[in-house]
DRENBARO-645360 format. One record per residue: x, y, z of N, C-alpha, C, O in turn; residue in three letters. Coordinates in pm, 1 decimal. Layout:
<rs>
R:n_xx:n_yy:n_zz:ca_xx:ca_yy:ca_zz:c_xx:c_yy:c_zz:o_xx:o_yy:o_zz:residu
R:X:Y:Z:X:Y:Z:X:Y:Z:X:Y:Z:ALA
...
</rs>
This chain:
<rs>
R:n_xx:n_yy:n_zz:ca_xx:ca_yy:ca_zz:c_xx:c_yy:c_zz:o_xx:o_yy:o_zz:residu
R:10456.4:16944.8:9786.7:10357.1:16856.2:9843.6:10235.4:16852.1:9751.2:10185.1:16956.1:9708.8:MET
R:10189.7:16733.6:9721.3:10070.3:16720.0:9638.5:9953.4:16676.9:9725.5:9969.6:16602.6:9822.3:THR
R:9836.6:16724.6:9689.1:9716.9:16681.5:9761.4:9635.9:16593.1:9669.6:9628.0:16615.7:9548.9:THR
R:9577.4:16494.5:9727.9:9497.5:16399.8:9651.5:9351.2:16439.8:9658.7:9300.6:16474.0:9765.6:ARG
R:9285.0:16435.5:9547.4:9142.4:16465.7:9543.9:9066.9:16344.5:9596.7:9067.9:16237.8:9535.2:ASN
R:9001.3:16361.8:9711.4:8927.1:16249.9:9768.4:8781.9:16257.5:9724.3:8729.3:16365.5:9697.4:THR
R:8719.1:16143.4:9717.3:8579.1:16140.2:9676.0:8490.5:16194.3:9786.9:8529.6:16196.3:9903.7:SER
R:8373.3:16237.1:9750.3:8281.7:16295.0:9847.3:8221.7:16186.4:9936.3:8222.0:16067.7:9903.7:SER
R:8170.1:16232.9:10050.4:8108.3:16140.5:10144.9:7977.2:16200.1:10192.7:7961.5:16322.1:10199.0:ALA
R:7883.1:16112.5:10226.3:7756.1:16154.3:10283.2:7745.9:16097.9:10424.3:7798.8:15990.9:10454.3:SER
R:7677.1:16171.8:10509.6:7665.7:16133.6:10649.0:7519.7:16138.6:10691.8:7452.2:16239.9:10673.2:LEU
R:7471.3:16028.5:10749.2:7338.7:16025.6:10809.6:7359.3:16030.3:10960.6:7412.2:15935.8:11019.1:LEU
R:7318.1:16139.5:11023.8:7339.7:16161.4:11167.0:7257.8:16066.0:11253.3:7161.2:16006.1:11205.9:GLU
R:7296.3:16051.8:11380.5:7231.6:15954.6:11468.0:7089.3:15990.9:11505.8:7014.2:15903.1:11548.3:LYS
R:7049.1:16116.6:11492.4:6910.9:16153.1:11523.5:6819.1:16140.8:11402.3:6702.9:16181.1:11407.9:ASP
R:6870.5:16085.6:11293.7:6794.4:16071.0:11169.9:6746.3:15927.2:11153.9:6821.7:15832.7:11176.6:LEU
R:6619.8:15911.8:11114.6:6566.1:15780.1:11082.7:6508.9:15786.0:10942.4:6426.1:15871.8:10911.9:GLU
R:6553.0:15695.0:10857.2:6507.8:15690.1:10718.9:6424.9:15565.4:10697.3:6465.1:15455.5:10735.5:ILE
R:6309.1:15582.6:10636.1:6225.5:15471.2:10594.5:6220.4:15477.7:10442.8:6159.2:15567.8:10385.5:VAL
R:6285.5:15381.1:10378.0:6295.6:15380.0:10232.4:6433.7:15335.6:10190.2:6523.5:15320.7:10273.1:GLY
R:6450.1:15314.7:10061.8:6576.5:15265.6:10009.0:6674.4:15380.1:9985.9:6634.7:15493.0:9957.1:ASN
R:6803.5:15348.8:9999.3:6910.4:15446.1:9977.9:7001.6:15393.5:9868.6:7044.8:15278.3:9872.8:ILE
R:7030.7:15478.4:9770.5:7130.7:15447.6:9667.8:7240.8:15552.4:9680.0:7212.4:15671.5:9692.8:ALA
R:7366.5:15508.2:9676.0:7477.8:15603.0:9687.5:7590.2:15563.4:9593.8:7594.6:15451.1:9543.7:PHE
R:7681.8:15658.1:9570.6:7788.7:15636.7:9473.0:7928.6:15632.5:9534.9:8012.4:15554.9:9489.0:GLN
R:7956.2:15712.7:9636.8:8091.9:15725.5:9690.4:8102.1:15662.8:9829.0:8101.6:15540.3:9841.6:ASN
R:8111.1:15744.3:9931.6:8120.2:15695.4:10069.1:7997.3:15739.2:10145.6:7953.2:15853.6:10133.6:ASN
R:7941.5:15648.0:10224.8:7824.0:15678.2:10304.6:7849.4:15631.7:10447.5:7883.2:15515.9:10472.0:LEU
R:7832.1:15725.4:10541.9:7847.4:15698.1:10683.8:7708.9:15703.1:10747.7:7639.5:15804.3:10737.9:TYR
R:7668.7:15595.0:10812.5:7536.6:15589.4:10875.1:7553.3:15583.1:11026.5:7619.1:15494.0:11080.2:ILE
R:7491.4:15681.2:11094.2:7489.3:15684.3:11240.4:7348.9:15659.4:11293.9:7334.0:15622.8:11410.5:HIS
R:7246.8:15677.8:11213.0:7108.5:15669.1:11258.0:7045.6:15534.6:11227.9:7112.0:15431.0:11228.8:GLY
R:6914.1:15538.6:11201.0:6838.7:15417.4:11171.2:6790.4:15421.9:11026.8:6743.9:15524.9:10977.9:LYS
R:6802.5:15308.3:10960.4:6753.7:15295.2:10823.4:6664.3:15172.3:10817.9:6704.8:15062.8:10857.1:VAL
R:6542.6:15191.5:10768.8:6451.4:15080.9:10746.2:6427.8:15075.9:10595.5:6333.1:15135.5:10544.2:ASN
R:6514.9:15004.4:10526.0:6510.4:14995.7:10380.8:6642.3:14941.5:10329.9:6736.3:14921.9:10406.9:GLY
R:6649.0:14917.6:10201.3:6769.9:14863.6:10139.7:6870.0:14975.1:10112.7:6832.2:15089.6:10088.0:ASN
R:6999.5:14939.6:10117.8:7107.3:15033.8:10088.4:7191.4:14971.6:9978.1:7234.2:14856.7:9989.5:ILE
R:7215.3:15047.4:9870.4:7289.1:14990.1:9757.3:7380.6:15092.3:9691.2:7347.4:15210.1:9678.6:ALA
R:7496.0:15043.5:9649.7:7590.4:15118.8:9567.6:7626.0:15030.2:9449.0:7613.9:14908.0:9458.0:ALA
R:7669.8:15089.5:9337.9:7712.1:15006.0:9224.5:7823.5:14910.1:9267.7:7923.7:14952.3:9325.5:PRO
R:7805.1:14782.2:9239.4:7898.1:14680.2:9287.2:8035.4:14686.8:9220.2:8132.3:14631.7:9272.4:MET
R:8044.3:14753.2:9106.1:8173.1:14765.3:9036.9:8238.4:14901.0:9063.8:8331.1:14940.1:8992.8:ASP
R:8190.8:14972.9:9165.5:8244.6:15105.6:9197.2:8346.5:15096.9:9310.0:8382.0:14987.6:9354.0:SER
R:8393.5:15212.1:9356.6:8484.4:15220.5:9471.0:8409.0:15264.7:9596.3:8470.5:15308.8:9693.4:ARG
R:8276.8:15253.0:9594.6:8192.9:15299.7:9704.5:8221.4:15222.4:9833.1:8255.3:15104.1:9831.0:ALA
R:8206.3:15293.7:9945.6:8226.2:15233.1:10076.9:8111.2:15274.0:10168.4:8068.6:15389.5:10168.5:ALA
R:8061.8:15178.3:10246.0:7953.0:15200.7:10339.9:8005.1:15175.2:10480.8:8061.9:15069.7:10509.2:LEU
R:7985.1:15272.9:10568.2:8028.7:15264.4:10706.9:7904.9:15264.0:10796.7:7836.4:15365.5:10808.6:TYR
R:7876.3:15150.3:10859.6:7764.8:15137.3:10952.4:7824.6:15157.4:11091.7:7889.5:15067.5:11145.1:ILE
R:7803.1:15273.7:11149.6:7866.2:15310.5:11276.1:7804.0:15235.2:11393.9:7695.8:15177.8:11381.7:GLN
R:7872.8:15236.0:11506.9:7831.3:15157.7:11622.7:7696.0:15194.5:11679.3:7631.3:15111.4:11743.1:GLY
R:7652.0:15316.4:11657.8:7524.1:15360.3:11712.4:7411.3:15351.2:11609.7:7307.7:15415.8:11625.5:ASP
R:7430.8:15272.0:11505.6:7333.0:15266.6:11396.4:7262.6:15131.6:11389.1:7312.9:15029.6:11436.2:SER
R:7142.2:15135.2:11327.1:7065.0:15013.6:11303.6:7011.9:15018.1:11161.2:6952.5:15117.3:11119.1:GLU
R:7033.6:14910.3:11088.1:6983.5:14899.3:10951.7:6897.0:14774.3:10942.7:6938.6:14666.0:10983.6:VAL
R:6775.9:14790.2:10888.7:6688.9:14677.6:10861.0:6662.4:14678.0:10711.4:6587.0:14761.1:10660.8:THR
R:6725.2:14584.2:10640.8:6712.5:14577.1:10495.8:6835.7:14514.8:10434.8:6933.9:14486.4:10503.5:GLY
R:6829.0:14493.9:10304.2:6941.1:14434.5:10231.1:7045.6:14541.2:10200.4:7012.3:14655.4:10168.8:GLU
R:7173.1:14501.7:10210.4:7284.0:14592.5:10181.5:7366.8:14534.2:10068.7:7403.5:14416.7:10070.1:ILE
R:7396.2:14620.8:9968.7:7482.6:14583.6:9856.8:7582.4:14695.1:9833.0:7543.8:14806.9:9798.7:ARG
R:7712.0:14665.3:9851.2:7816.8:14764.0:9827.9:7949.8:14692.0:9811.0:7966.0:14579.4:9858.1:ALA
R:8045.4:14756.7:9743.9:8176.7:14692.6:9728.4:8251.2:14676.0:9860.8:8303.9:14568.6:9889.5:PRO
R:8255.5:14783.1:9942.0:8327.1:14780.3:10069.4:8228.7:14817.4:10179.1:8163.3:14921.4:10171.9:LEU
R:8217.9:14731.8:10281.4:8124.2:14754.7:10391.3:8199.3:14736.3:10523.1:8258.8:14631.5:10547.9:ILE
R:8195.4:14840.6:10607.5:8256.3:14834.6:10739.5:8143.3:14846.8:10840.6:8070.7:14946.1:10841.2:ILE
R:8128.1:14745.2:10926.8:8013.6:14739.5:11017.3:8059.4:14743.9:11162.1:8139.0:14661.3:11206.8:VAL
R:8006.9:14843.2:11234.8:8023.8:14849.0:11380.2:7888.6:14842.0:11449.5:7882.9:14818.9:11570.3:SER
R:7779.8:14861.2:11376.0:7645.2:14864.9:11431.2:7568.4:14736.2:11409.7:7626.4:14628.0:11400.0:GLY
R:7434.6:14749.9:11402.4:7344.5:14636.1:11392.1:7276.9:14633.7:11255.6:7226.7:14735.8:11208.5:THR
R:7275.9:14516.7:11192.4:7211.3:14499.1:11062.6:7119.1:14378.2:11070.2:7159.0:14270.9:11115.4:ILE
R:6994.8:14396.9:11025.4:6900.0:14286.6:11009.6:6866.0:14278.6:10862.0:6785.5:14356.8:10811.2:SER
R:6927.8:14183.8:10794.0:6908.3:14168.6:10650.2:7032.6:14110.1:10586.1:7139.4:14106.2:10647.2:GLY
R:7018.0:14065.1:10463.7:7130.2:14004.9:10392.7:7226.7:14112.1:10343.2:7187.2:14224.5:10311.9:ASP
R:7355.2:14073.9:10337.0:7461.2:14165.7:10297.3:7537.3:14105.5:10179.9:7570.4:13986.9:10180.2:ILE
R:7564.7:14188.8:10079.0:7642.2:14148.7:9961.7:7757.6:14246.7:9946.4:7735.3:14364.2:9917.4:PHE
R:7880.6:14199.7:9965.6:8000.1:14283.8:9954.1:8082.9:14234.8:9835.8:8141.3:14126.6:9841.5:ALA
R:8088.3:14313.6:9729.0:8158.4:14269.3:9608.1:8310.0:14279.9:9619.2:8381.8:14224.4:9536.0:SER
R:8360.0:14350.6:9721.2:8504.5:14358.1:9741.3:8543.0:14307.1:9880.0:8618.5:14210.6:9892.0:ARG
R:8490.7:14372.1:9985.5:8533.8:14333.9:10120.7:8430.0:14377.3:10222.6:8365.8:14481.2:10207.3:ARG
R:8414.1:14296.4:10327.4:8333.9:14335.1:10443.4:8421.8:14322.0:10566.6:8495.4:14224.7:10582.4:ILE
R:8412.7:14421.4:10653.2:8487.3:14421.5:10778.4:8387.4:14433.6:10892.8:8313.3:14531.5:10901.6:SER
R:8386.0:14333.7:10979.9:8296.0:14332.4:11094.1:8375.5:14366.6:11219.0:8461.0:14289.1:11262.0:LEU
R:8347.9:14481.1:11276.6:8416.5:14525.6:11398.0:8359.8:14452.0:11518.6:8258.3:14383.3:11506.6:LYS
R:8422.6:14464.8:11632.9:8385.1:14386.2:11751.0:8243.2:14414.5:11799.0:8183.1:14329.1:11864.2:SER
R:8187.8:14532.2:11768.5:8053.0:14567.5:11812.8:7946.0:14534.5:11708.6:7828.4:14563.5:11730.4:THR
R:7984.5:14474.4:11595.8:7889.3:14442.2:11488.4:7795.0:14330.6:11530.7:7835.6:14232.3:11592.7:ALA
R:7666.1:14348.6:11494.8:7565.4:14244.7:11518.8:7487.7:14228.8:11389.1:7417.2:14320.2:11346.3:LYS
R:7500.8:14111.6:11326.4:7437.1:14084.2:11198.0:7333.8:13973.7:11215.7:7364.6:13866.2:11267.0:ILE
R:7211.5:14001.4:11172.8:7106.6:13900.7:11165.1:7071.2:13886.6:11018.0:6980.6:13953.5:10968.3:ASN
R:7142.6:13799.9:10949.1:7122.8:13781.0:10805.8:7243.1:13711.4:10745.6:7344.8:13691.1:10811.9:GLY
R:7230.1:13675.6:10620.7:7337.1:13606.4:10549.4:7434.2:13707.6:10489.9:7394.8:13816.7:10448.8:ASN
R:7561.4:13669.9:10485.9:7664.5:13756.5:10429.1:7727.7:13686.4:10310.3:7779.0:13575.2:10322.8:ILE
R:7723.8:13751.9:10194.3:7788.7:13705.1:10071.8:7907.0:13797.7:10048.0:7889.0:13918.9:10036.4:HIS
R:8026.2:13743.2:10040.4:8145.4:13827.8:10037.2:8252.9:13768.8:9947.3:8255.0:13648.5:9921.1:TYR
R:8342.2:13855.5:9900.3:8462.7:13813.1:9830.1:8576.2:13801.3:9931.5:8654.1:13706.1:9927.5:VAL
R:8585.2:13899.7:10023.6:8685.2:13897.9:10129.9:8617.8:13944.3:10258.7:8536.7:14037.0:10257.2:GLU
R:8652.0:13879.1:10370.9:8591.2:13915.5:10499.4:8698.5:13930.4:10605.6:8797.8:13857.8:10606.8:ILE
R:8676.3:14026.9:10695.3:8760.5:14046.2:10812.0:8665.1:14059.4:10929.6:8570.9:14138.4:10924.8:GLN
R:8688.9:13982.6:11035.0:8595.5:13978.3:11147.3:8672.1:13989.5:11278.0:8757.0:13905.8:11308.6:MET
R:8641.3:14095.1:11356.1:8705.8:14114.3:11485.6:8640.8:14024.8:11591.6:8524.2:13987.2:11579.8:ASP
R:8717.0:13992.0:11693.1:8664.2:13914.7:11805.2:8550.8:13992.7:11870.5:8564.6:14111.5:11899.5:GLU
R:8439.2:13925.2:11893.4:8323.0:13987.8:11953.9:8211.7:14016.7:11854.9:8097.0:14036.2:11895.2:GLY
R:8243.3:14019.8:11726.4:8140.5:14041.8:11624.5:8044.6:13923.8:11624.3:8086.1:13809.0:11640.7:ALA
R:7913.9:13952.8:11605.6:7812.5:13848.0:11606.3:7748.2:13836.6:11468.6:7710.1:13936.9:11408.2:GLU
R:7736.4:13712.5:11419.6:7666.4:13686.7:11293.9:7568.2:13573.0:11316.6:7607.3:13461.7:11351.8:VAL
R:7441.3:13601.8:11296.2:7337.0:13500.7:11300.9:7287.1:13481.1:11158.9:7188.5:13541.9:11117.3:ASN
R:7356.0:13395.9:11085.4:7325.6:13372.8:10945.1:7437.2:13291.6:10882.6:7526.0:13241.4:10951.4:GLY
R:7431.1:13279.6:10751.7:7526.7:13198.9:10677.2:7630.0:13290.1:10611.0:7594.8:13390.7:10549.4:VAL
R:7757.8:13253.7:10624.3:7866.0:13323.2:10554.2:7893.7:13248.6:10425.4:7921.6:13128.7:10427.4:LEU
R:7886.2:13319.7:10311.6:7909.6:13256.2:10182.4:8020.4:13328.8:10108.1:8006.4:13445.9:10072.9:THR
R:8130.4:13258.8:10084.6:8241.4:13314.6:10008.3:8212.8:13295.3:9859.4:8179.3:13185.4:9815.2:SER
R:8226.6:13403.6:9782.7:8202.2:13397.4:9639.4:8319.3:13461.6:9565.4:8395.9:13538.3:9623.7:VAL
R:8332.5:13429.4:9435.8:8439.8:13488.8:9356.3:8408.0:13630.7:9313.9:8497.9:13714.3:9305.0:ASN
R:8280.1:13659.4:9287.5:8240.8:13794.3:9250.3:8090.4:13810.3:9273.3:8014.1:13713.7:9275.9:SER
R:8052.0:13936.1:9289.7:7912.0:13971.2:9307.6:7883.0:14088.3:9214.4:7956.1:14187.3:9213.3:ILE
R:7777.4:14076.4:9137.5:7740.0:14185.9:9048.1:7611.1:14250.9:9096.7:7547.4:14201.3:9189.5:SER
R:7573.2:14360.9:9034.6:7452.1:14432.5:9075.0:7326.4:14348.6:9060.0:7229.3:14370.2:9132.4:ASP
R:7326.1:14253.2:8967.4:7202.5:14176.4:8940.6:7197.6:14042.6:9015.7:7107.3:13962.5:8991.4:ASP
R:7292.4:14017.2:9106.0:7288.8:13894.3:9184.7:7209.5:13913.1:9310.0:7195.7:13819.7:9388.9:GLN
</rs>
């Protein structure tokens, strides 16, 4: 049996509130509140998980974004965004690929693009 080396992950607990920008490289799980921008290198394998009990106010840039919580701000997903049924988005979404469950709310414009880079 072989084991695969998985990349590291960071977790922001639900009793945590961050005011300021967050930059990350691998996987980031957010349960709390963030008032600031969240960004990962757009050409990386980074993944951002916005959990159902979380609130983010700010711009988000990451290759893979899975949303179950609330976001107020524009979102840029260079690979894929998945909006779960409890997702509430107040902002525009720029994506290469999107998956949206029934019940997800988006108050903004959905824009399909061929690619998104860090400087867009």
